[in-house]
N, C-alpha and C positions, 0 to 999 in steps of 0.2 A: 936292750940290745941295740948298739949304734950299727948303722949300714952304712958302708962306703958310697956316697953319692957320685960316683963316677959319671953315669950316663945323664944325670941330672945337671951336673956341671957342664958337660958337652951341649946339652940342650940350651942352657942358659947362655953359653958363649955365642951359639949360633944365633940365638935371639938378639943378643946385643950387636952382633954384626949385621944382621937383617935390618935392624931399626937404624943403624948408622948409614947403612947404604940407601934406605928409603928416604931418610931426611936429606941426604945429599942429592937426590934424584930430582931434576926440574920438571915443571908441568909438561904434559904432552900435548902436542899439536895446539899450541896456544895462539891466540889473535892478538895481532900487534895493536897497540894503543892508537897509532895512527890510522889504522884501518877502521878502528871502532869509531874514531872521531868523524871521519869521513862519512860512515854510515849514518851517524848521528846527525851530521849536518844536514843531510837529505830527509831524514825521518822524524826527527824531534819536533814535536807539536808547538812548544813554546818557541823554538828557533823558527818554525814556518810563521808564527804570528809577527815575529820581528821583522823576519825578512819581507812580508807583505807591507808591513808598516814602513819600512824602508823604501820600498818600491813606491808606496803612496806618496811619500814627501818629495821624491825626485823631481816630479814636475813643477815644483814650486820655483824653481830657478827660471824656467820658461815663464811662469806667470810674472815673475820679477821684471824679466826684460820686456814683457808685453805691456807693462804699465806705461812705458814711455813711447809706444808707437802710437800712430794715429789710428782713429777708430772712424768707420764709415757705417752709416745706416741707411737703409732704404725703407720706404713703406708705400704701400698702395692701398687703395680702398674703392670699393663701388657699391653702389646701392640706390635706393629710392629716398628721395628728400624733398621737403617742402621749404621755400625761402620766400619770404614777404618783407617788403620794406615800406616804411611810410616816412616821408620827408615833408616837413612844413616850414614855410618862411626861408626857403632858399632863394638865392640869387642865380639868374641864369644870364648867360651872354654868349652871343654868337657873332661870327664875323658879318659886318654889314648891317648890324642891328645894335640898338643901345640895349644896355643891361636892363633885366626885368627883376623887380624884387617881389618878395612875398609868393615866390613860385612853389608849387607842390608837386613832388615825385612820387609815384607809387609804382612798385613792381611786384609781380605775383608769379610764383610757379609751385604748383602744387603736384605731389607725387611724381616729380620729374626724375630723370636719370642723373644720379650724381656720380662723378669719379674724381679721384684725388691721387697724386703721387708726389713723393718728396725724397730728396736726398740729402743726407748732412754728414759733415765730417769735421773732426775736431783733432787737434794736435797740442798735448800739453806744452806749455813753454816754461810756467813757473808753477810749481805745486809741491811745497814742502811736505805736506801730508802723503802725497803720492810717493815722493822720495823716502820717505819713513817707511811706507809700506813695501816699497822695493827691497830696502835693507831687511825688514822683518822677514820677508820671504826667502830672501838668500840666507839669512842667519838661521831660519828654522830648517833648511835644507841641510846647513853644516851641522846643525844640532842633530839631525836624523842620521847623518853619517856617524857621528860619534856614538849615538845609541846603538847604531848597528855594530859598531866595532865593540862596544861593550857588551853586546848580546852574544857575539861570537866568543869572546873571551869567557863569559859566564858559562857558555855550553862546554867549551873545552875544560874548564875547571870541573865542572859537574861530571862531565864524562870520565875525566881522568880519575876523579873520586869514586865514581861508582866502579870503574875498572879495578881500582885497588882494593875497594871493598870486596869485590867478588874474588879477587886473587887471595886476599887474606883469609876470607871465609872458607875458601876451598882447602887453604893450607891448613887452617884450624882443624877442619874436618879430617884431612889426611893424617895429621899428628894424633888426633883422638882415636881414630881407628887404629893407629899403631900402639897407642896406649892400651887401648881396649884388648887387642891380641896379646899384648905382653902380659897384662894383668890376668887374661884368660889362662895363659900358661902358667903364670905364677900361681894362680888358684889351683889349677890342676896339680901343679908340683907340690903345694903345700898339703893338699889333700893326700897325695900319695906319701909325703914324708910323715904326715900325721898317722896314717894307716899303719906305716912301718915303726911308728913310735919315735921319729927323730925329730919332730917339732910339736908344740903344744897346739891344741885346738884353736887358740886364738888367732894363729896365723891363717887359718882357713877362713875365720870369721872376717878378718881384716881384708883379705884378698876378695872374699865374696861382696863385702860392702863397697870396696873401691870399684869392683867390676860393674855393680848396679849403678853406681854414681856416673862412672864413664859412659856407660850406655845411654844413660838419660841426656848426657851432654852430646853424644854423637846425634841422637834423634833431634835435639834442638838445634844443632848446628847444620844438619841436613836440611831443615827447614829454612834456615837462615841462607845458606846457599842457594837454594832454589829460588827465594825471594829476590836475592841480589841479582841472580842471573836474569830472572823475568823482568826486573826493573831495568837492567842494562839492554835486554832485547826489546823492551817497549820504547825505549829512547833512539834505539838504532835501526829498528827495523829487521834485525838479523835473527834467525831461529835461535831460541835458547839453547839447542844442542850444539850449535856452531861456536858457542861463546866459552872461552877457556882462556882466563887472564894469565899473564906472566908476572912473577914476583920479582922485585928489585934485586939486583945482583950485588949492589953496593960498590960497584967500581969507581963511582964518582963521589963516594961518601968524603973523601979526603980533600975535595975542592972548596976553597974558602971563598966566600962571596966578596964582591967589591966593597969599598968602605961605604958605611951607612950614609954619609953625606952625600955620596955620589947616586945612591938609589933615591934619596930624598928629593934631589934636583930633578932626577929623571921623572919621578912620580908627579912633580909639581908642573912639569912642562908637558909630560905624555899621557897622564892619566885621563882616560876619556870621560870619567865622571866629572872630574875637575873642570875640563874644557867644556863640557856640555853645561855646567852650571855658569861658567864665565859667559857663555853665549846667551844663556837664559837671562842673566843680568843685562846684557846689551839689548836684548830683545825687549825687556821691560822698559828700558830706558827710551827706546825708539818708538815704542807705544805711547810713553808719556809726552813725547815730542810733537806727536800727531795732533795733540789738543792743545798746543801752545798758540799764543796770538798770532805769531809770525807765520804759523802753519795754515792759518784761516784763509790766507789770501791766495787765490789762484788766477792764472792767466793763461788763456788757451787761444790758440789760432782757429777760428771756425769759418766754416763754408757751408751754404745750404742753398738749395733751390727747391721750388714746388710749383706745382699748377694744380687749379681746382676748376672744374666744369661742372655745370648744371643747366640742363635743358629740359623743356617740357611745356606744359600750358598752364595758364591760371585765369585770374579774374580779367585780363587784359588780352588774352589770346597767347599765342606761342611766343616764347622768349628763351633766351639763352644767356647764361653768364659764364665767364671765363676769367680767371685771373692767374698771373704768373708772378713769382717772387723769386729774387735771387739776392745773395748777400755773401761778402767775404769780409773778414775783419778779425779783429782782436777782441775777446771777451774777457772782462775783469770781474771777479765775484769776490765780494767782501761781505762776510756775515755781521751785521750790526749788533744784533742781540738775540742770544739763544736761551734766555731765561736762567743763565747760570749752569746750564746742562755742561758746556764745554769746559769750564773751570773745574766743575766737580769731577768730571771724567778725568781731567789731567791731575787733579790732587789724588785720586784713586790710583792712577797709573804710577804717580811718583811713588806712593807707599808700596806699591807692588814691586817696584824697582829697588827699593830699600830692602824689602822681603828677599828678593832674589840675590842682593849682594850679600846679605847675612847667610843665606844657604850656601852660596859659593865659599864663604870662608869656613863654615862649619865642615863642608866638604873637603876643602885642603887640610883642616885639622885632623879630621877622621881618616883621611888617606895617609898622612904622615904617621898616625898611631898604627895603622894597619901595617905599613911599611916597616916601622920598627919591630912590629911583633913578628912578622915573616921573616926579617932580616936575623933577628935573635934566635927564632927557630932554626934558621939554617947554619948559624955559626955555632950554636950550642948543640944543634942536632948532630953535627958532624962528630963531634967529641963523644957525644952519647952512643952513636953508632959504633965507634971504635971500642968504648967500654963495654957495650953490649956483646960484641964480637969476642972480647977476652973473656966475658962471662959465659958465652956458650961453650968455649973450650974448657973452662974450669968446670962447668957444670957436666959436661960430657966425661971429663977426666974423673970428677966425683962418683957418677953413675957407675963408670966402669970398675972403680975401686969398691964400690959398694956391692957390686956383683961378685967380686973375688972375695970380699969379706963374708958374703952370705954363703958362698961355697964352702968356707973353712969354718962356718958356724959363728962368726964374729959380728955378723949383722942379721936382723930379722927380715922377715918378708916385708913388714912395712917399712923398713929402712930402703929396702929395693924400690918399693912403689913410689916412695917420696921422691928417691932419686930420679926415676924415670919422669916423674911428674915435673920435678925442677927442670930437668934437661928440656923437655918439650916446651915449658914455659919460657926459657931462655931464648930457645929458637924462635917462637913466635913473637917475642918482645923485639928480637933482632929485626925481623922482617917487616914488623909494624913501624919500627923506627926508620928502617930505610924507606919505606912508602911515605912516611910523614916528611921525610927529608925532600923527596922528590916534590911532594905536594906544595912544601913551602917554597921551592924553588919556582915552581909554576905560579903560585900566587904572587911572588915578588915581581916575576916578569908581568903578570897581569897588572899589578898596581902600576907599573911603569908604562903600560900601554905597549909592551913588547912581546906578548904572548901570541905565537903564531904556530903554523905547521912546523917551521923548523925547531921550535922548541920541543914540540912532541915527538919529533923524530929523534932528537937528542936524548929524550927520556927512553924511546924504544931501545936506543943503543946500550942503556943501562940496566936493561931487565936481563933475567936468566934467559938463555937461548932456548928456543922451542925445539923440541925433538919428536919424531914421528912415533906412533904407537908401535 
């Protein structure tokens, strides 16, 4: 005997409306991506290491400037000293007397009081090796600036990826819970209809099996959400309970990127990794120039003065010796032979310069490939988002039609469950594609060296608005 399913139809209709409203509701009290980035900038440990490395490299410019400034040294000493001399066969002459030959002179001071002070100054005039060293220090500081820029962009991308990972995981959990509730109601309805003899027992088995499977997915996704929230909390220092990411709204999905050639030119000129490799090549060449023959000659302006004093007694009674030296002039240094060390080090440095140049070429090639990949992802992704949005509408229409067919007996419970599952999968695929589109936009900007706070603020404007609880 068939029983009219009027109350069941009403319950199914209310369920469809509830799911539709829940899918359209945005996340509550979500955190902005820009706020998360600013927190990560202060709390992320990898970023802290990069920040200190950058700070440590900044004094190199001062070191480079100091290489061409004069240096002044002062030294002094005091102690106990012994000084004895023996001179044989000397010639002695004095005013009013004839010279004497074969004269012996002896001096002796034992354990006397000794003192000495000296001051010296030098100013490089010509020193190719020092000039190369100065350029090395300046270039290494420039390289540190680029590495710092790259580290900031890397953290921005990592933070954005973790932010969207959390948002997508939370959305998956929300949709799974809605599916679970829907399947639970469908299972109850199937059991009621079976009890009344309106449906076969297979409907109850199908609904029960689907409910168990979704419950397992809910538990796994809850763990995933917790792990992703903890991961984002670790890098930002924010309490996990305060982190709730916003989903992309898709408002900028129709925006088309600039031509690929323009992005390739920007990347070749502005990519921090490419520029750092170019500087590394120049550093290696400057290192090689330090060991050339021309760089071995140095000319310095030097000045020095010193005084020595020793007083005490010895074999011939009390005695005192004093000596004063002063000198100012130009000092030239030319290494004549180094055993082949200098030429060997130059050969090594030249090979390292060739290696650095090859690495720079490889970096340019890899960056160009990454730009093409991100650009294609951005170009194709916009069309994909539009197609998925149409797919969401179609799957929701199919779901509603399946529910109506189920009410009149033309669709089974399994058909209803499959339609619900397909609609949820279409919704998740759409938000995943929107998040991927935003990440491709950020990656493309990073490859061109253009990723900054302004870009993250623009992404924030393309997210679903946060609403209070």
